[in-house]
C-alpha positions in Angstrom: 216.4 147.0 132.2 219.5 149.0 131.7 218.1 150.2 128.3 214.9 151.3 130.0 216.8 153.3 132.6 218.9 154.8 129.9 215.9 156.1 127.9 214.2 157.3 131.1 217.4 159.3 132.0 217.5 160.8 128.4 213.9 161.7 128.5 214.2 163.5 131.9 217.3 165.3 130.7 215.4 166.6 127.6 212.5 167.7 129.6 214.8 169.5 132.1 216.6 171.2 129.2 213.4 172.3 127.5 212.0 173.7 130.8 215.2 175.7 131.4 214.9 177.2 127.9 211.4 178.4 128.4 210.9 181.9 129.9 210.1 181.7 133.6 207.2 184.2 133.2 206.1 185.5 129.9 205.5 189.2 130.0 202.0 190.5 129.3 201.0 191.4 125.8 199.5 194.9 125.9 197.9 196.9 123.1 197.9 200.3 124.9 201.0 202.6 124.3 201.7 203.5 128.0 201.1 201.3 131.0 202.4 200.5 134.5 201.7 197.8 137.0 202.6 198.5 140.7 202.1 196.6 143.9 200.5 199.1 146.2 201.7 198.4 149.7 205.4 198.4 148.7 205.2 200.7 145.7 207.3 198.2 143.7 206.9 198.4 139.9 206.2 195.0 138.4 205.9 195.9 134.8 206.0 199.1 132.7 205.8 200.3 129.2 206.5 203.9 128.3 205.4 204.7 131.8 207.0 208.2 131.9 205.6 209.4 128.6 203.5 212.5 129.1 199.9 212.1 128.1 196.5 213.8 128.6 194.8 212.0 131.5 191.1 212.9 131.0 189.0 212.0 134.0 191.7 210.0 135.9 192.6 213.6 136.9 189.9 213.1 139.5 192.1 210.7 141.4 194.0 213.8 142.6 190.7 215.6 143.3 189.6 212.7 145.5 192.9 212.5 147.2 192.7 216.2 148.2 189.1 215.7 149.3 190.0 212.9 151.7 193.0 214.8 153.0 190.7 217.7 153.8 188.3 215.3 155.6 191.1 213.8 157.7 192.4 217.2 158.6 188.9 218.2 159.9 188.5 221.0 157.4 185.4 219.4 155.9 183.2 216.4 156.7 181.1 213.9 154.8 177.9 215.6 156.1 178.8 219.0 154.7 176.2 220.5 152.4 177.9 221.3 149.1 176.3 223.8 146.9 176.6 223.6 143.1 177.6 226.9 141.5 176.4 228.1 138.1 179.9 227.4 136.8 180.0 223.9 138.3 176.6 223.0 136.8 177.8 224.2 133.3 180.4 221.5 133.0 180.0 219.3 130.0 181.2 215.8 129.3 180.5 213.2 132.0 178.1 214.7 134.5 175.4 213.9 137.0 173.3 216.9 136.1 173.6 218.9 139.2 171.5 222.1 138.9 172.8 225.6 139.9 172.0 226.1 143.6 171.4 222.4 144.2 173.0 221.1 147.4 174.2 217.6 148.1 176.1 216.1 151.0 179.8 215.8 150.4 179.3 212.0 150.8 176.9 212.1 147.8 179.3 214.3 145.8 182.1 211.8 146.3 179.9 209.1 145.0 179.1 211.2 141.9 182.8 211.6 141.3 184.0 208.1 142.1 181.1 206.2 140.5 179.8 208.3 137.6 182.8 210.6 137.1 180.7 213.7 137.4 182.6 216.8 136.2 180.0 219.0 137.8 180.4 217.3 141.1 184.2 217.6 140.9 184.1 221.3 140.4 181.5 221.8 143.1 183.7 219.9 145.6 186.8 221.8 144.5 185.0 225.1 145.1 183.7 223.9 148.5 187.3 223.0 149.6 189.3 225.9 148.1 186.8 228.6 147.2 187.4 228.3 143.4 188.5 225.7 140.9 191.6 227.7 140.2 192.7 227.7 143.8 192.0 224.0 144.1 194.1 223.3 141.0 197.0 225.1 142.7 196.6 222.6 145.6 196.6 219.8 143.1 199.9 220.8 141.6 201.4 221.4 145.0 200.4 217.9 146.0 201.8 216.5 142.8 205.1 218.1 143.5 205.1 216.8 147.1 204.6 213.3 145.8 207.4 213.5 143.3 205.1 213.5 140.3 207.7 215.3 138.2 205.9 214.8 134.9 202.5 216.1 135.9 200.7 219.4 135.6 197.0 220.0 136.1 194.9 222.8 134.7 191.5 221.7 135.9 190.1 219.4 138.6 188.2 217.0 136.4 190.2 216.4 133.2 187.8 217.9 130.8 190.3 220.3 129.3 192.2 219.5 126.1 195.0 221.9 127.0 198.5 220.7 126.2 199.5 222.0 129.6 197.3 219.4 131.4 199.3 216.2 131.4 200.6 213.3 133.5 202.2 209.9 133.0 201.2 206.3 133.8 203.9 206.3 136.5 202.6 209.5 138.2 199.0 208.2 138.0 200.1 205.1 139.8 201.8 207.3 142.5 198.7 209.3 143.2 196.5 206.2 143.0 198.7 204.6 145.6 198.7 207.6 147.9 194.9 207.7 147.7 194.2 204.0 148.3 196.9 203.4 151.0 196.3 206.5 153.0 192.6 206.7 152.5 191.2 203.2 152.1 187.7 204.5 152.7 187.7 205.4 149.0 186.9 201.8 148.2 183.5 202.3 149.9 182.8 204.4 146.9 184.8 202.8 144.0 183.2 199.4 144.6 179.7 200.7 144.0 178.3 199.5 140.7 175.0 201.3 140.8 173.2 203.6 143.3 170.5 206.2 143.3 170.7 209.8 144.4 168.0 212.4 144.8 168.1 215.7 142.9 166.1 218.3 144.9 165.8 221.5 142.9 163.2 224.2 142.3 161.8 222.0 139.6 161.1 219.3 142.1 162.5 216.0 143.3 164.1 213.6 140.8 165.7 210.3 141.3 168.9 209.8 139.4 170.9 206.5 139.0 174.7 206.6 139.3 176.3 203.8 137.3 180.0 203.0 137.5 182.2 203.7 134.6 184.5 200.9 135.8 183.3 197.8 133.9 185.9 195.6 135.6 183.7 195.6 138.7 181.5 193.2 136.7 184.2 191.5 134.7 187.1 190.8 137.2 186.3 189.5 140.6 189.3 191.0 142.4 188.5 194.6 141.3 188.3 197.3 144.0 188.4 200.5 141.9 189.5 203.0 140.8 188.9 205.6 137.9 188.4 205.7 134.2 188.8 208.6 131.8 188.4 209.4 128.1 188.5 212.3 125.7 189.4 212.6 122.0 192.8 213.9 123.0 193.5 211.4 125.8 191.8 208.5 124.2 190.9 205.8 126.8 192.6 205.8 130.2 192.2 203.7 133.3 193.7 203.4 136.8 192.5 200.0 138.0 193.0 198.6 141.6 192.5 195.0 142.6 193.2 192.9 145.7 193.9 189.2 146.1 195.6 187.0 148.7 197.0 190.0 150.5 198.5 191.6 147.4 197.1 195.0 146.2 197.8 196.0 142.7 197.5 199.2 140.6 197.4 198.9 136.8 197.4 202.2 134.9 196.5 202.2 131.2 196.8 205.4 129.1 196.1 206.1 125.5 194.1 202.9 124.8 192.5 203.0 121.3 189.0 202.1 122.6 187.2 201.5 125.8 187.3 197.7 125.6 191.1 197.7 125.2 191.7 199.7 128.3 189.7 197.2 130.4 191.3 194.2 128.6 194.8 195.6 129.1 194.1 196.4 132.8 192.8 192.9 133.4 195.9 191.4 131.6 198.2 193.4 133.8 196.4 192.5 137.0 196.2 188.8 136.2 199.9 188.9 135.3 200.7 190.6 138.6 198.8 188.1 140.7 200.5 185.3 138.9 204.1 186.4 139.5 203.8 188.1 142.9 204.2 186.7 146.3 204.5 188.8 149.4 206.2 188.3 152.8 204.7 190.3 155.7 206.0 190.5 159.2 203.6 192.7 161.2 206.2 193.1 164.0 203.7 193.1 166.8 205.7 191.3 169.4 206.9 193.2 172.4 210.7 193.8 172.7 212.6 193.7 175.9 213.7 197.0 177.5 217.4 198.0 177.0 219.7 198.9 179.9 220.7 202.6 180.1 224.1 203.7 181.3 224.3 207.1 182.9 220.6 207.8 182.7 218.0 209.0 185.3 216.3 205.6 184.7 218.0 202.2 184.2 215.9 200.9 181.4 214.2 202.2 178.2 211.6 200.7 176.0 211.9 200.0 172.3 209.5 199.1 169.5 209.4 198.3 165.8 208.8 201.3 163.6 206.2 199.3 161.7 205.6 196.1 159.7 208.0 194.7 157.1 206.9 193.8 153.6 208.8 192.2 150.8 207.4 191.6 147.3 208.9 188.7 145.4 208.4 188.2 141.6 211.1 185.6 141.1 209.3 182.6 142.6 211.4 182.4 145.7 210.6 180.4 148.7 209.6 183.1 151.2 209.4 180.6 154.0 213.2 180.8 154.0 213.2 184.5 155.0 215.3 185.0 158.2 215.0 187.9 160.6 218.0 189.1 162.6 217.4 191.6 165.4 220.3 194.0 165.9 220.1 195.8 169.2 222.9 196.8 171.7 222.9 195.3 175.2 223.2 198.8 176.7 222.7 202.3 175.5 224.3 205.5 176.8 222.2 208.4 178.1 220.8 210.7 176.9 218.2 208.8 174.8 215.6 210.5 172.6 212.2 209.1 172.1 211.7 208.1 168.4 215.5 207.8 167.8 216.8 204.6 166.2 218.0 202.1 168.7 218.8 199.3 166.2 217.3 197.4 163.3 215.5 194.2 162.4 217.2 192.9 159.2 215.7 190.4 156.8 217.6 187.9 154.7 216.6 185.5 151.9 219.2 182.9 151.0 221.9 185.0 152.6 221.0 188.2 150.9 219.5 191.2 152.8 216.1 192.1 151.4 215.3 194.9 153.7 215.1 196.2 157.3 212.9 197.9 159.8 214.2 200.5 162.4 213.7 199.7 166.1 213.0 203.0 168.0 213.1 204.2 171.6 209.7 204.6 173.1 210.7 207.3 175.5 213.4 209.8 176.3 215.9 209.3 179.1 217.9 212.3 180.3 221.5 212.0 181.4 221.8 211.6 185.2 223.3 214.5 187.1 224.9 214.8 190.6 221.5 215.2 192.3 220.1 212.1 190.5 223.0 210.0 191.7 222.4 211.2 195.3 218.7 210.3 195.0 219.7 206.8 193.8 222.1 206.4 196.8 219.4 207.5 199.3 216.9 205.3 197.6 219.3 202.3 197.9 219.8 202.8 201.7 216.2 203.5 202.4 215.3 200.2 200.9 
């Protein structure tokens, strides 16, 4: 009996030692020279390889074109029902196209499909001209937006990525940044990037022709969690891909640049996404509960409302037990007037195993002016009248 227990103990010790020696999570094996994997809602980078290396982006340039298009829609400058006319210049675009004829009009909604699904260079230029008047003016907006987003290793020279100019470049990291901006700020893009196949109608002087848009994103058929986003390829850029996928509340962006062939870009993207879903767990506190008003000293009113600035998200890749996350609300019992709406009243801090993992500001919902002499008299009169 003792011998049996002894050998059992030795066996368990060996198994434990062997387990400790194994890597907790093997890193993905990637064939492409430059990649990055990012969790979209937090912007946290999960894996990267040469992610700041400048490369030609080919048609993933159109991610910025789509971003500016949706921003213009949200600003009310254009609408999905706009009739977009294809110029002679736009119709002359080579490479990937949907064969728009000079003078042909399509709704902006259809043009976005042509860009997002079939990567139409002609549609991209037509939309750029519709928004900014010319492709050159639109490219200026693209570079301004890139600078605003902190895409420090990016410069655009056209709106579709057809150029082979050495001055048209970006990085996997910067592509992830603009992909995140597009998908988190304008989730309606997924209504287009999830399309596998759809017909449009060409109406020109030569007559009416039906044309089938087919997605360039083969992961839509190969990987069930895929939601988008954009492929690209030229002889200079080789094969590029910014892939988005969503599973169990986790949204991932995998950018692949410089892949040697079209199969590798999809394989590497799928490897990255699968790895990400395997190592990621996310804690979300929506912070929807109402908070009690705070007492105000020296103000024209005695109380002021407060609210959370927003939800809290924490992405874990270490296998932690996120049920152990603790939330500590730090608010004063009273505040001194004057109080400004939107100013920070306190914070909700989050801890995991005693370590702070983040916080969310708690803001005043209204302004409270400092009480003056007349205000105090009013309070006195109000007290005696009651």
